PQR file with spaces between the fields and no chain letter, atoms N, CA, C, O and H, PARSE charges and radii, in Angstrom:
ATOM       1  N    MET     1      29.364  -44.062   -6.325 -0.4000 1.5000
ATOM       2  CA   MET     1      27.878  -43.246   -7.195 -0.0000 2.0000
ATOM       3  C    MET     1      27.390  -41.850   -5.744  0.5500 1.7000
ATOM       4  O    MET     1      27.630  -41.820   -4.537 -0.5500 1.4000
ATOM       5  N    GLN     2      26.760  -41.040   -6.536 -0.4000 1.5000
ATOM       6  CA   GLN     2      26.647  -40.140   -5.408 -0.0000 2.0000
ATOM       7  C    GLN     2      25.400  -39.439   -5.587  0.5500 1.7000
ATOM       8  O    GLN     2      25.196  -38.753   -6.588 -0.5500 1.4000
ATOM       9  H    GLN     2      26.566  -41.065   -7.517  0.4000 1.0000
ATOM      10  N    GLU     3      24.398  -39.609   -4.489 -0.4000 1.5000
ATOM      11  CA   GLU     3      23.157  -39.447   -4.024 -0.0000 2.0000
ATOM      12  C    GLU     3      22.202  -37.961   -4.877  0.5500 1.7000
ATOM      13  O    GLU     3      23.246  -37.536   -5.373 -0.5500 1.4000
ATOM      14  H    GLU     3      24.564  -40.167   -3.676  0.4000 1.0000
ATOM      15  N    HIS     4      21.518  -37.307   -5.201 -0.4000 1.5000
ATOM      16  CA   HIS     4      21.329  -36.355   -5.384 -0.0000 2.0000
ATOM      17  C    HIS     4      19.799  -36.026   -3.868  0.5500 1.7000
ATOM      18  O    HIS     4      18.964  -36.829   -3.451 -0.5500 1.4000
ATOM      19  H    HIS     4      20.670  -37.652   -4.798  0.4000 1.0000
ATOM      20  N    ARG     5      19.979  -34.917   -3.567 -0.4000 1.5000
ATOM      21  CA   ARG     5      19.446  -34.716   -3.025 -0.0000 2.0000
ATOM      22  C    ARG     5      17.761  -34.679   -2.682  0.5500 1.7000
ATOM      23  O    ARG     5      17.363  -34.625   -1.518 -0.5500 1.4000
ATOM      24  H    ARG     5      20.657  -34.265   -3.906  0.4000 1.0000
ATOM      25  N    GLY     6      16.973  -34.709   -3.676 -0.4000 1.5000
ATOM      26  CA   GLY     6      15.852  -35.027   -3.947 -0.0000 2.0000
ATOM      27  C    GLY     6      15.533  -36.787   -4.257  0.5500 1.7000
ATOM      28  O    GLY     6      14.553  -37.057   -4.952 -0.5500 1.4000
ATOM      29  H    GLY     6      17.296  -34.752   -4.621  0.4000 1.0000
ATOM      30  N    SER     7      16.320  -37.817   -3.763 -0.4000 1.5000
ATOM      31  CA   SER     7      16.370  -38.620   -4.362 -0.0000 2.0000
ATOM      32  C    SER     7      15.196  -39.191   -3.021  0.5500 1.7000
ATOM      33  O    SER     7      14.888  -38.738   -1.919 -0.5500 1.4000
ATOM      34  H    SER     7      17.116  -37.598   -3.199  0.4000 1.0000
ATOM      35  N    PRO     8      14.788  -40.418   -3.834 -0.5600 1.5000
ATOM      36  CA   PRO     8      13.794  -41.309   -2.261  0.2800 2.0000
ATOM      37  C    PRO     8      15.157  -42.004   -1.514  0.5500 1.7000
ATOM      38  O    PRO     8      14.776  -42.164   -0.354 -0.5500 1.4000
ATOM      39  N    ARG     9      15.955  -42.285   -1.567 -0.4000 1.5000
ATOM      40  CA   ARG     9      16.773  -42.408   -0.624 -0.0000 2.0000
ATOM      41  C    ARG     9      16.999  -41.943    0.162  0.5500 1.7000
ATOM      42  O    ARG     9      16.830  -42.597    1.191 -0.5500 1.4000
ATOM      43  H    ARG     9      16.265  -42.156   -2.508  0.4000 1.0000
ATOM      44  N    VAL    10      17.486  -40.651    0.316 -0.4000 1.5000
ATOM      45  CA   VAL    10      18.131  -39.195    0.181 -0.0000 2.0000
ATOM      46  C    VAL    10      16.291  -39.096    1.907  0.5500 1.7000
ATOM      47  O    VAL    10      16.047  -39.165    3.112 -0.5500 1.4000
ATOM      48  H    VAL    10      17.624  -40.119   -0.520  0.4000 1.0000
ATOM      49  N    TRP    11      15.727  -38.911    0.596 -0.4000 1.5000
ATOM      50  CA   TRP    11      14.126  -39.175    2.309 -0.0000 2.0000
ATOM      51  C    TRP    11      14.097  -39.774    3.271  0.5500 1.7000
ATOM      52  O    TRP    11      14.308  -39.412    4.428 -0.5500 1.4000
ATOM      53  H    TRP    11      15.925  -38.855   -0.382  0.4000 1.0000
ATOM      54  N    ILE    12      13.801  -40.856    2.813 -0.4000 1.5000
ATOM      55  CA   ILE    12      13.610  -41.910    3.548 -0.0000 2.0000
ATOM      56  C    ILE    12      14.905  -42.221    4.671  0.5500 1.7000
ATOM      57  O    ILE    12      14.609  -42.543    5.822 -0.5500 1.4000
ATOM      58  H    ILE    12      13.629  -41.151    1.873  0.4000 1.0000
ATOM      59  N    GLY    13      15.742  -42.153    4.429 -0.4000 1.5000
ATOM      60  CA   GLY    13      17.430  -42.094    5.030 -0.0000 2.0000
ATOM      61  C    GLY    13      16.181  -40.651    6.054  0.5500 1.7000
ATOM      62  O    GLY    13      15.376  -41.081    6.880 -0.5500 1.4000
ATOM      63  H    GLY    13      15.982  -41.891    3.494  0.4000 1.0000
ATOM      64  N    LEU    14      16.248  -39.560    5.856 -0.4000 1.5000
ATOM      65  CA   LEU    14      15.976  -38.533    6.467 -0.0000 2.0000
ATOM      66  C    LEU    14      14.804  -38.638    7.965  0.5500 1.7000
ATOM      67  O    LEU    14      14.884  -38.434    9.176 -0.5500 1.4000
ATOM      68  H    LEU    14      16.901  -39.211    5.185  0.4000 1.0000
ATOM      69  N    ALA    15      13.703  -39.104    6.924 -0.4000 1.5000
ATOM      70  CA   ALA    15      12.623  -39.545    7.851 -0.0000 2.0000
ATOM      71  C    ALA    15      13.029  -40.699    9.090  0.5500 1.7000
ATOM      72  O    ALA    15      12.916  -40.588   10.311 -0.5500 1.4000
ATOM      73  H    ALA    15      13.638  -39.270    5.940  0.4000 1.0000
ATOM      74  N    VAL    16      13.739  -42.274    7.943 -0.4000 1.5000
ATOM      75  CA   VAL    16      14.306  -42.595    9.171 -0.0000 2.0000
ATOM      76  C    VAL    16      14.993  -42.054   10.775  0.5500 1.7000
ATOM      77  O    VAL    16      14.764  -42.368   11.943 -0.5500 1.4000
ATOM      78  H    VAL    16      13.831  -42.364    6.951  0.4000 1.0000
ATOM      79  N    ARG    17      15.778  -41.245   10.206 -0.4000 1.5000
ATOM      80  CA   ARG    17      16.415  -40.506   11.584 -0.0000 2.0000
ATOM      81  C    ARG    17      15.770  -39.740   12.327  0.5500 1.7000
ATOM      82  O    ARG    17      16.032  -39.460   13.497 -0.5500 1.4000
ATOM      83  H    ARG    17      15.964  -40.989    9.257  0.4000 1.0000
ATOM      84  N    ARG    18      14.731  -39.295   11.560 -0.4000 1.5000
ATOM      85  CA   ARG    18      14.191  -38.199   12.441 -0.0000 2.0000
ATOM      86  C    ARG    18      12.739  -38.543   13.045  0.5500 1.7000
ATOM      87  O    ARG    18      12.140  -37.806   13.828 -0.5500 1.4000
ATOM      88  H    ARG    18      14.518  -39.522   10.609  0.4000 1.0000
ATOM      89  N    TYR    19      12.215  -39.907   12.510 -0.4000 1.5000
ATOM      90  CA   TYR    19      10.799  -40.624   13.788 -0.0000 2.0000
ATOM      91  C    TYR    19      11.950  -41.764   13.553  0.5500 1.7000
ATOM      92  O    TYR    19      12.785  -41.956   12.670 -0.5500 1.4000
ATOM      93  H    TYR    19      12.702  -40.505   11.874  0.4000 1.0000
ATOM      94  N    PRO    20      11.486  -42.622   15.129 -0.5600 1.5000
ATOM      95  CA   PRO    20      12.349  -44.148   14.921  0.2800 2.0000
ATOM      96  C    PRO    20      11.430  -44.850   14.539  0.5500 1.7000
ATOM      97  O    PRO    20      10.331  -44.329   14.730 -0.5500 1.4000
ATOM      98  N    LEU    21      11.405  -46.241   13.875 -0.4000 1.5000
ATOM      99  CA   LEU    21      10.398  -46.865   13.660 -0.0000 2.0000
ATOM     100  C    LEU    21       9.527  -47.376   14.666  0.5500 1.7000
ATOM     101  O    LEU    21       8.629  -48.090   14.219 -0.5500 1.4000
ATOM     102  H    LEU    21      12.298  -46.664   13.721  0.4000 1.0000
ATOM     103  N    GLY    22       9.540  -47.243   15.656 -0.4000 1.5000
ATOM     104  CA   GLY    22       8.305  -47.561   16.798 -0.0000 2.0000
ATOM     105  C    GLY    22       7.215  -46.103   16.549  0.5500 1.7000
ATOM     106  O    GLY    22       6.301  -45.707   17.273 -0.5500 1.4000
ATOM     107  H    GLY    22      10.269  -46.663   16.019  0.4000 1.0000
ATOM     108  N    PHE    23       7.679  -45.593   15.381 -0.4000 1.5000
ATOM     109  CA   PHE    23       6.890  -44.289   15.550 -0.0000 2.0000
ATOM     110  C    PHE    23       5.222  -44.749   14.402  0.5500 1.7000
ATOM     111  O    PHE    23       4.016  -44.515   14.476 -0.5500 1.4000
ATOM     112  H    PHE    23       8.421  -45.914   14.792  0.4000 1.0000
ATOM     113  N    PHE    24       6.521  -45.785   13.075 -0.4000 1.5000
ATOM     114  CA   PHE    24       6.146  -45.943   12.184 -0.0000 2.0000
ATOM     115  C    PHE    24       4.869  -47.550   12.846  0.5500 1.7000
ATOM     116  O    PHE    24       4.045  -48.051   12.081 -0.5500 1.4000
ATOM     117  H    PHE    24       7.501  -45.975   13.015  0.4000 1.0000
ATOM     118  N    MET    25       4.998  -47.881   13.880 -0.4000 1.5000
ATOM     119  CA   MET    25       4.102  -48.658   13.953 -0.0000 2.0000
ATOM     120  C    MET    25       3.958  -48.841   15.224  0.5500 1.7000
ATOM     121  O    MET    25       4.056  -49.853   15.918 -0.5500 1.4000
ATOM     122  H    MET    25       5.667  -47.473   14.501  0.4000 1.0000
ATOM     123  N    LEU    26       3.689  -47.646   15.490 -0.4000 1.5000
ATOM     124  CA   LEU    26       2.861  -47.012   16.536 -0.0000 2.0000
ATOM     125  C    LEU    26       1.565  -46.184   15.359  0.5500 1.7000
ATOM     126  O    LEU    26       0.412  -46.525   15.623 -0.5500 1.4000
ATOM     127  H    LEU    26       3.609  -46.823   14.927  0.4000 1.0000
ATOM     128  N    ALA    27       1.711  -45.215   14.199 -0.4000 1.5000
ATOM     129  CA   ALA    27       1.314  -44.885   13.295 -0.0000 2.0000
ATOM     130  C    ALA    27       0.032  -45.918   12.734  0.5500 1.7000
ATOM     131  O    ALA    27      -1.183  -45.788   12.585 -0.5500 1.4000
ATOM     132  H    ALA    27       2.648  -44.938   13.984  0.4000 1.0000
ATOM     133  N    SER    28       1.137  -47.117   12.494 -0.4000 1.5000
ATOM     134  CA   SER    28      -0.116  -48.018   11.713 -0.0000 2.0000
ATOM     135  C    SER    28      -0.992  -48.883   12.552  0.5500 1.7000
ATOM     136  O    SER    28      -2.033  -49.473   12.264 -0.5500 1.4000
ATOM     137  H    SER    28       2.124  -47.223   12.615  0.4000 1.0000
ATOM     138  N    ARG    29      -0.219  -48.804   13.816 -0.4000 1.5000
ATOM     139  CA   ARG    29      -1.465  -49.357   14.388 -0.0000 2.0000
ATOM     140  C    ARG    29      -1.927  -48.665   14.981  0.5500 1.7000
ATOM     141  O    ARG    29      -2.008  -49.312   16.024 -0.5500 1.4000
ATOM     142  H    ARG    29       0.627  -48.324   14.050  0.4000 1.0000
ATOM     143  N    ASN    30      -2.351  -47.751   15.182 -0.4000 1.5000
ATOM     144  CA   ASN    30      -3.262  -46.540   15.310 -0.0000 2.0000
ATOM     145  C    ASN    30      -4.578  -46.632   13.772  0.5500 1.7000
ATOM     146  O    ASN    30      -5.789  -46.838   13.853 -0.5500 1.4000
ATOM     147  H    ASN    30      -2.285  -47.225   14.334  0.4000 1.0000
ATOM     148  N    LEU    31      -3.951  -46.454   12.839 -0.4000 1.5000
ATOM     149  CA   LEU    31      -5.105  -46.593   11.682 -0.0000 2.0000
ATOM     150  C    LEU    31      -5.893  -48.194   11.276  0.5500 1.7000
ATOM     151  O    LEU    31      -6.787  -48.519   10.494 -0.5500 1.4000
ATOM     152  H    LEU    31      -2.967  -46.287   12.773  0.4000 1.0000
ATOM     153  N    LEU    32      -5.057  -48.909   12.225 -0.4000 1.5000
ATOM     154  CA   LEU    32      -6.212  -49.927   11.940 -0.0000 2.0000
ATOM     155  C    LEU    32      -6.547  -50.679   13.107  0.5500 1.7000
ATOM     156  O    LEU    32      -6.710  -51.842   13.476 -0.5500 1.4000
ATOM     157  H    LEU    32      -4.330  -48.646   12.860  0.4000 1.0000
ATOM     158  N    LEU    33      -6.576  -49.605   13.488 -0.4000 1.5000
ATOM     159  CA   LEU    33      -7.944  -49.484   15.563 -0.0000 2.0000
ATOM     160  C    LEU    33      -8.356  -48.485   14.895  0.5500 1.7000
ATOM     161  O    LEU    33      -9.530  -48.832   15.022 -0.5500 1.4000
ATOM     162  H    LEU    33      -6.444  -48.660   13.188  0.4000 1.0000
ATOM     163  N    VAL    34      -8.445  -47.431   14.217 -0.4000 1.5000
ATOM     164  CA   VAL    34      -9.177  -47.157   13.203 -0.0000 2.0000
ATOM     165  C    VAL    34     -10.585  -47.489   12.668  0.5500 1.7000
ATOM     166  O    VAL    34     -11.750  -47.343   13.039 -0.5500 1.4000
ATOM     167  H    VAL    34      -7.491  -47.149   14.113  0.4000 1.0000
ATOM     168  N    LEU    35      -9.660  -48.205   11.211 -0.4000 1.5000
ATOM     169  CA   LEU    35     -10.472  -49.145    9.970 -0.0000 2.0000
ATOM     170  C    LEU    35     -11.451  -50.142   10.599  0.5500 1.7000
ATOM     171  O    LEU    35     -12.511  -50.487   10.077 -0.5500 1.4000
ATOM     172  H    LEU    35      -8.713  -48.323   10.909  0.4000 1.0000
ATOM     173  N    VAL    36     -10.858  -50.675   12.080 -0.4000 1.5000
ATOM     174  CA   VAL    36     -11.783  -51.975   12.643 -0.0000 2.0000
ATOM     175  C    VAL    36     -13.217  -50.712   13.124  0.5500 1.7000
ATOM     176  O    VAL    36     -14.432  -50.719   12.931 -0.5500 1.4000
ATOM     177  H    VAL    36      -9.997  -50.394   12.504  0.4000 1.0000
ATOM     178  N    LEU    37     -12.241  -49.729   13.823 -0.4000 1.5000
ATOM     179  CA   LEU    37     -13.916  -49.386   15.050 -0.0000 2.0000
ATOM     180  C    LEU    37     -14.708  -49.035   12.984  0.5500 1.7000
ATOM     181  O    LEU    37     -15.490  -49.858   12.507 -0.5500 1.4000
ATOM     182  H    LEU    37     -11.253  -49.723   13.979  0.4000 1.0000
ATOM     183  N    VAL    38     -14.358  -48.019   12.328 -0.4000 1.5000
ATOM     184  CA   VAL    38     -15.097  -47.727   11.034 -0.0000 2.0000
ATOM     185  C    VAL    38     -16.403  -48.751   10.522  0.5500 1.7000
ATOM     186  O    VAL    38     -17.589  -48.623   10.217 -0.5500 1.4000
ATOM     187  H    VAL    38     -13.722  -47.351   12.715  0.4000 1.0000
ATOM     188  N    LEU    39     -14.984  -50.263   10.681 -0.4000 1.5000
ATOM     189  CA   LEU    39     -16.299  -51.475    9.621 -0.0000 2.0000
ATOM     190  C    LEU    39     -16.800  -51.606   10.930  0.5500 1.7000
ATOM     191  O    LEU    39     -17.968  -51.424   10.586 -0.5500 1.4000
ATOM     192  H    LEU    39     -14.020  -50.366   10.929  0.4000 1.0000
ATOM     193  N    VAL    40     -16.906  -51.814   12.470 -0.4000 1.5000
ATOM     194  CA   VAL    40     -17.419  -52.047   14.063 -0.0000 2.0000
ATOM     195  C    VAL    40     -18.877  -50.865   13.727  0.5500 1.7000
ATOM     196  O    VAL    40     -19.958  -51.197   14.212 -0.5500 1.4000
ATOM     197  H    VAL    40     -15.957  -51.961   12.749  0.4000 1.0000
ATOM     198  N    ALA    41     -18.810  -49.658   12.975 -0.4000 1.5000
ATOM     199  CA   ALA    41     -19.599  -48.799   13.000 -0.0000 2.0000
ATOM     200  C    ALA    41     -20.471  -49.347   12.061  0.5500 1.7000
ATOM     201  O    ALA    41     -21.658  -49.573   12.300 -0.5500 1.4000
ATOM     202  H    ALA    41     -17.931  -49.388   12.581  0.4000 1.0000
ATOM     203  N    ALA    42     -19.934  -49.559   11.035 -0.4000 1.5000
ATOM     204  CA   ALA    42     -20.931  -49.739    9.699 -0.0000 2.0000
ATOM     205  C    ALA    42     -21.841  -51.088    9.631  0.5500 1.7000
ATOM     206  O    ALA    42     -22.824  -51.191    8.897 -0.5500 1.4000
ATOM     207  H    ALA    42     -18.970  -49.376   10.841  0.4000 1.0000
ATOM     208  N    LEU    43     -21.396  -52.042   10.451 -0.4000 1.5000
ATOM     209  CA   LEU    43     -21.256  -52.658   10.821 -0.0000 2.0000
ATOM     210  C    LEU    43     -23.307  -52.415   11.805  0.5500 1.7000
ATOM     211  O    LEU    43     -24.498  -52.348   11.501 -0.5500 1.4000
ATOM     212  H    LEU    43     -20.598  -51.958   11.047  0.4000 1.0000
ATOM     213  N    ALA    44     -22.661  -52.392   12.655 -0.4000 1.5000
ATOM     214  CA   ALA    44     -24.012  -51.730   13.842 -0.0000 2.0000
ATOM     215  C    ALA    44     -24.680  -50.917   12.643  0.5500 1.7000
ATOM     216  O    ALA    44     -24.772  -51.621   11.638 -0.5500 1.4000
ATOM     217  H    ALA    44     -21.694  -52.446   12.902  0.4000 1.0000
ATOM     218  N    VAL    45     -24.991  -50.099   12.541 -0.4000 1.5000
ATOM     219  CA   VAL    45     -25.686  -48.897   11.279 -0.0000 2.0000
ATOM     220  C    VAL    45     -26.488  -49.745   10.579  0.5500 1.7000
ATOM     221  O    VAL    45     -27.717  -49.717   10.630 -0.5500 1.4000
ATOM     222  H    VAL    45     -24.916  -49.527   13.358  0.4000 1.0000
ATOM     223  N    THR    46     -25.462  -50.933    9.551 -0.4000 1.5000
ATOM     224  CA   THR    46     -26.166  -51.835    9.008 -0.0000 2.0000
ATOM     225  C    THR    46     -27.613  -52.472    9.443  0.5500 1.7000
ATOM     226  O    THR    46     -28.776  -52.437    9.041 -0.5500 1.4000
ATOM     227  H    THR    46     -24.463  -50.956    9.510  0.4000 1.0000
ATOM     228  N    GLY    47     -26.661  -53.230   10.775 -0.4000 1.5000
ATOM     229  CA   GLY    47     -28.043  -54.199   11.258 -0.0000 2.0000
ATOM     230  C    GLY    47     -28.880  -53.415   11.730  0.5500 1.7000
ATOM     231  O    GLY    47     -29.945  -53.966   11.447 -0.5500 1.4000
ATOM     232  H    GLY    47     -25.716  -53.259   11.102  0.4000 1.0000
ATOM     233  N    TYR    48     -29.196  -52.173   12.450 -0.4000 1.5000
ATOM     234  CA   TYR    48     -29.632  -51.471   13.267 -0.0000 2.0000
ATOM     235  C    TYR    48     -31.464  -51.375   11.976  0.5500 1.7000
ATOM     236  O    TYR    48     -32.568  -51.911   11.887 -0.5500 1.4000
ATOM     237  H    TYR    48     -28.332  -51.726   12.680  0.4000 1.0000
ATOM     238  N    SER    49     -30.662  -50.368   11.324 -0.4000 1.5000
ATOM     239  CA   SER    49     -31.181  -50.053    9.483 -0.0000 2.0000
ATOM     240  C    SER    49     -32.263  -51.587    9.839  0.5500 1.7000
ATOM     241  O    SER    49     -33.461  -51.569   10.123 -0.5500 1.4000
ATOM     242  H    SER    49     -29.765  -49.933   11.396  0.4000 1.0000
ATOM     243  N    LEU    50     -31.520  -52.589    9.728 -0.4000 1.5000
ATOM     244  CA   LEU    50     -32.439  -53.972    9.255 -0.0000 2.0000
ATOM     245  C    LEU    50     -33.349  -54.358    9.759  0.5500 1.7000
ATOM     246  O    LEU    50     -34.379  -54.880    9.332 -0.5500 1.4000
ATOM     247  H    LEU    50     -30.547  -52.603    9.498  0.4000 1.0000
ATOM     248  N    TYR    51     -32.671  -53.883   11.609 -0.4000 1.5000
ATOM     249  CA   TYR    51     -33.932  -54.428   12.660 -0.0000 2.0000
ATOM     250  C    TYR    51     -35.107  -53.570   12.360  0.5500 1.7000
ATOM     251  O    TYR    51     -36.200  -54.056   12.071 -0.5500 1.4000
ATOM     252  H    TYR    51     -31.834  -53.460   11.956  0.4000 1.0000
ATOM     253  N    ARG    52     -34.826  -51.986   12.445 -0.4000 1.5000
ATOM     254  CA   ARG    52     -36.211  -51.007   11.798 -0.0000 2.0000
ATOM     255  C    ARG    52     -37.026  -51.939   10.832  0.5500 1.7000
ATOM     256  O    ARG    52     -38.228  -51.952   11.100 -0.5500 1.4000
ATOM     257  H    ARG    52     -33.938  -51.592   12.680  0.4000 1.0000
ATOM     258  N    GLU    53     -36.722  -52.568    9.976 -0.4000 1.5000
ATOM     259  CA   GLU    53     -37.371  -52.798    8.758 -0.0000 2.0000
ATOM     260  C    GLU    53     -37.982  -53.930    8.916  0.5500 1.7000
ATOM     261  O    GLU    53     -39.171  -54.018    8.610 -0.5500 1.4000
ATOM     262  H    GLU    53     -35.746  -52.557    9.758  0.4000 1.0000
ATOM     263  N    LYS    54     -37.388  -54.846    9.347 -0.4000 1.5000
ATOM     264  CA   LYS    54     -38.614  -56.195    9.866 -0.0000 2.0000
ATOM     265  C    LYS    54     -38.954  -55.559   11.142  0.5500 1.7000
ATOM     266  O    LYS    54     -40.072  -56.001   11.405 -0.5500 1.4000
ATOM     267  H    LYS    54     -36.422  -54.775    9.596  0.4000 1.0000
ATOM     268  N    LYS    55     -38.733  -55.069   11.715 -0.4000 1.5000
ATOM     269  CA   LYS    55     -39.726  -54.722   13.181 -0.0000 2.0000
ATOM     270  C    LYS    55     -41.290  -53.703   12.967  0.5500 1.7000
ATOM     271  O    LYS    55     -42.026  -53.270   13.853 -0.5500 1.4000
ATOM     272  H    LYS    55     -37.825  -54.710   11.501  0.4000 1.0000
ATOM     273  N    GLN    56     -41.403  -53.563   11.554 -0.4000 1.5000
ATOM     274  CA   GLN    56     -42.343  -52.610   11.044 -0.0000 2.0000
ATOM     275  C    GLN    56     -43.322  -54.214   11.087  0.5500 1.7000
ATOM     276  O    GLN    56     -43.364  -55.408   10.791 -0.5500 1.4000
ATOM     277  H    GLN    56     -40.805  -53.916   10.834  0.4000 1.0000
ATOM     278  N    PRO    57     -44.300  -52.513   12.003 -0.5600 1.5000
ATOM     279  CA   PRO    57     -46.282  -53.843   12.670  0.2800 2.0000
ATOM     280  C    PRO    57     -46.168  -54.842   11.597  0.5500 1.7000
ATOM     281  O    PRO    57     -45.296  -54.951   10.735 -0.5500 1.4000
ATOM     282  N    ASP    58     -47.058  -55.442   11.783 -0.4000 1.5000
ATOM     283  CA   ASP    58     -47.806  -56.440   10.938 -0.0000 2.0000
ATOM     284  C    ASP    58     -49.200  -55.996   10.818  0.5500 1.7000
ATOM     285  O    ASP    58     -49.546  -56.091   11.996 -0.5500 1.4000
ATOM     286  H    ASP    58     -47.767  -55.354   12.484  0.4000 1.0000
ATOM     287  N    GLY    59     -50.287  -55.550   10.146 -0.4000 1.5000
ATOM     288  CA   GLY    59     -51.894  -55.195   10.725 -0.0000 2.0000
ATOM     289  C    GLY    59     -52.614  -55.113    9.274  0.5500 1.7000
ATOM     290  O    GLY    59     -52.655  -55.885    8.316 -0.5500 1.4000
ATOM     291  H    GLY    59     -50.006  -55.473    9.190  0.4000 1.0000
ATOM     292  N    VAL    60     -53.207  -53.736    9.558 -0.4000 1.5000
ATOM     293  CA   VAL    60     -54.224  -52.474    8.968 -0.0000 2.0000
ATOM     294  C    VAL    60     -53.309  -51.460    8.664  0.5500 1.7000
ATOM     295  O    VAL    60     -52.347  -51.256    9.404 -0.5500 1.4000
ATOM     296  H    VAL    60     -53.174  -53.109   10.336  0.4000 1.0000
ATOM     297  N    GLU    61     -53.466  -50.945    7.870 -0.4000 1.5000
ATOM     298  CA   GLU    61     -52.662  -49.385    7.906 -0.0000 2.0000
ATOM     299  C    GLU    61     -53.387  -48.042    7.043  0.5500 1.7000
ATOM     300  O    GLU    61     -53.043  -47.734    5.901 -0.5500 1.4000
ATOM     301  H    GLU    61     -54.247  -51.111    7.268  0.4000 1.0000
ATOM     302  N    ILE    62     -54.235  -47.468    7.675 -0.4000 1.5000
ATOM     303  CA   ILE    62     -55.381  -46.731    7.637 -0.0000 2.0000
ATOM     304  C    ILE    62     -55.140  -45.125    7.611  0.5500 1.7000
ATOM     305  O    ILE    62     -54.712  -44.508    8.587 -0.5500 1.4000
ATOM     306  H    ILE    62     -54.514  -47.717    8.602  0.4000 1.0000
ATOM     307  N    SER    63     -55.407  -44.642    6.604 -0.4000 1.5000
ATOM     308  CA   SER    63     -55.272  -43.735    6.160 -0.0000 2.0000
ATOM     309  C    SER    63     -56.442  -42.681    5.373  0.5500 1.7000
ATOM     310  O    SER    63     -57.093  -42.998    4.377 -0.5500 1.4000
ATOM     311  H    SER    63     -55.754  -45.143    5.811  0.4000 1.0000
ATOM     312  N    VAL    64     -56.507  -41.533    6.003 -0.4000 1.5000
ATOM     313  CA   VAL    64     -57.349  -40.482    5.494 -0.0000 2.0000
ATOM     314  C    VAL    64     -56.072  -39.458    4.336  0.5500 1.7000
ATOM     315  O    VAL    64     -54.944  -38.976    4.438 -0.5500 1.4000
ATOM     316  H    VAL    64     -55.978  -41.275    6.812  0.4000 1.0000
ATOM     317  N    GLY    65     -56.983  -39.556    3.477 -0.4000 1.5000
ATOM     318  CA   GLY    65     -56.614  -38.579    2.346 -0.0000 2.0000
ATOM     319  C    GLY    65     -57.922  -38.080    1.037  0.5500 1.7000
ATOM     320  O    GLY    65     -59.089  -38.457    0.923 -0.5500 1.4000
ATOM     321  H    GLY    65     -57.899  -39.948    3.394  0.4000 1.0000
ATOM     322  N    LYS    66     -57.091  -37.085    0.186 -0.4000 1.5000
ATOM     323  CA   LYS    66     -57.907  -36.617   -0.573 -0.0000 2.0000
ATOM     324  C    LYS    66     -58.610  -37.632   -1.410  0.5500 1.7000
ATOM     325  O    LYS    66     -59.428  -37.177   -2.209 -0.5500 1.4000
ATOM     326  H    LYS    66     -56.144  -36.778    0.278  0.4000 1.0000
ATOM     327  N    ASN    67     -58.449  -38.864   -1.375 -0.4000 1.5000
ATOM     328  CA   ASN    67     -59.708  -39.278   -2.352 -0.0000 2.0000
ATOM     329  C    ASN    67     -59.948  -40.326   -1.025  0.5500 1.7000
ATOM     330  O    ASN    67     -59.763  -41.542   -0.980 -0.5500 1.4000
ATOM     331  H    ASN    67     -57.784  -39.234   -0.726  0.4000 1.0000
ATOM     332  N    GLY    68     -60.350  -39.552   -0.139 -0.4000 1.5000
ATOM     333  CA   GLY    68     -60.681  -40.105    1.184 -0.0000 2.0000
ATOM     334  C    GLY    68     -60.704  -41.537    2.261  0.5500 1.7000
ATOM     335  O    GLY    68     -60.044  -41.364    3.286 -0.5500 1.4000
ATOM     336  H    GLY    68     -60.501  -38.564   -0.175  0.4000 1.0000
ATOM     337  N    LEU    69     -61.191  -42.517    2.170 -0.4000 1.5000
ATOM     338  CA   LEU    69     -60.397  -43.390    3.727 -0.0000 2.0000
ATOM     339  C    LEU    69     -59.930  -44.717    2.800  0.5500 1.7000
ATOM     340  O    LEU    69     -60.783  -45.300    2.131 -0.5500 1.4000
ATOM     341  H    LEU    69     -61.727  -42.658    1.338  0.4000 1.0000
ATOM     342  N    SER    70     -58.629  -45.129    2.799 -0.4000 1.5000
ATOM     343  CA   SER    70     -58.050  -45.658    2.688 -0.0000 2.0000
ATOM     344  C    SER    70     -57.836  -47.163    3.576  0.5500 1.7000
ATOM     345  O    SER    70     -57.955  -46.796    4.745 -0.5500 1.4000
ATOM     346  H    SER    70     -57.936  -44.655    3.342  0.4000 1.0000
ATOM     347  N    ILE    71     -57.648  -48.265    3.584 -0.4000 1.5000
ATOM     348  CA   ILE    71     -57.474  -49.283    4.513 -0.0000 2.0000
ATOM     349  C    ILE    71     -55.945  -50.091    3.200  0.5500 1.7000
ATOM     350  O    ILE    71     -55.226  -49.732    2.268 -0.5500 1.4000
ATOM     351  H    ILE    71     -57.552  -48.563    2.634  0.4000 1.0000
ATOM     352  N    LYS    72     -56.056  -50.539    3.510 -0.4000 1.5000
ATOM     353  CA   LYS    72     -54.622  -51.092    3.118 -0.0000 2.0000
ATOM     354  C    LYS    72     -54.236  -52.503    4.409  0.5500 1.7000
ATOM     355  O    LYS    72     -54.373  -52.183    5.589 -0.5500 1.4000
ATOM     356  H    LYS    72     -56.641  -50.831    4.268  0.4000 1.0000
ATOM     357  N    GLU    73     -53.857  -53.716    4.146 -0.4000 1.5000
ATOM     358  CA   GLU    73     -53.076  -54.943    4.805 -0.0000 2.0000
ATOM     359  C    GLU    73     -51.451  -54.954    4.633  0.5500 1.7000
ATOM     360  O    GLU    73     -50.781  -55.172    3.624 -0.5500 1.4000
ATOM     361  H    GLU    73     -53.746  -53.976    3.186  0.4000 1.0000
ATOM     362  N    LYS    74     -51.173  -54.738    5.561 -0.4000 1.5000
ATOM     363  CA   LYS    74     -50.148  -55.051    5.468 -0.0000 2.0000
ATOM     364  C    LYS    74     -49.335  -56.328    5.742  0.5500 1.7000
ATOM     365  O    LYS    74     -48.126  -56.350    5.515 -0.5500 1.4000
ATOM     366  H    LYS    74     -51.717  -54.560    6.381  0.4000 1.0000
């Protein structure tokens, strides 16, 4: 059976000869590291926004607008 130059088996063979297996392992390890860092950053941003939301001061809000003075209890 003769393989054509465009077949997937030929391209995989060329890739393996050109890049050793260690290259693919290193690339997948780097990809995993990037995914973990992105997830940690997203978790940190979410945690900080929740912290800021909870930290809103309790008490009274006084504002002056078109309708005059308004006082709201929080």
